[in-house]
N, C-alpha and C positions, 0 to 999 in steps of 0.2 A: 301595157295597160289595156284592160278589156274595154271594148266599146259596146255599149248597150243602147238599144233604141229608147228605152224609158228615160234615160238620163244622158243622152248623147252629148248635149251641150257641156255637161260637167265632165264626162269622161274625156272628151276631146280637149277641153281646156287643161285638164290635169296632165294628159299625155304630152301636150305641147309645152307645158310649164316645166316638166322634168328636165328638159335640156335646152329649151328655147328662151327661157327667162333668166335673168340674173346671171349672165354669162361669167362675170368675174367671180361670183360666189361659187359657181359650179367648177370653175378652173381651180379655185382654192381647195374645194373638196377633192377634186381629182388628184391634186398634188399630195394632199394629206393621205388619202386612201392608197395611193401608189408609192408612198415613201417607204424607206427601210424600216420605219417604226410607225405604222399606221395607228390611229387612235383605237383604244380599247372600248371606248364608250362615246356615244354622241347623244347630247341632250337637246331636245327640240321643244322649246317652250313657246306656246302660242302657235302650234304646228299647222293650224288650219286643216288642210286635207292630207298632211303628212308627206308631201312630195320630197322634202329634204331628208326626212327620216328614211324613206324608201331607198334613197341612193346609198345610204350606209348599210341598211339591212341586207341588200342584195350582195354585199361584200362581207357578210357575216360579222358585222360590227354591232355589238350590243347597242341598243337605242332606247332611251327613255323619251317618250313622246307624250306631251301634255297638250290637250286641247279641250276647253270646257264646253264647247258647242257640241252637243250630242249628235247632231246630224253630220257634222264633219267627222266625228269619231267613228260613226258607223261606216261611212264611206271609206275611211282609212283602213278599218278592220277588213272590209270587203276586198280591198286591194292587196292586203297582205296574204 
């Protein structure tokens, strides 16, 4: 994750949340992605900043990410 001085608080929080929060969920994702039949599609409804979607996108798994808050959407697009 890029860290910028303009929004360091948000960049840092996002970087930490990718692996440091919701450990059980991240372990489930790891098992799914690493399985012999990984998912073809991940749907993230209410994605906030899209950190869950990013975990699937980096493994070339198609993702539908929905977040109605435009500022969250812009941040997610910037991280992609």
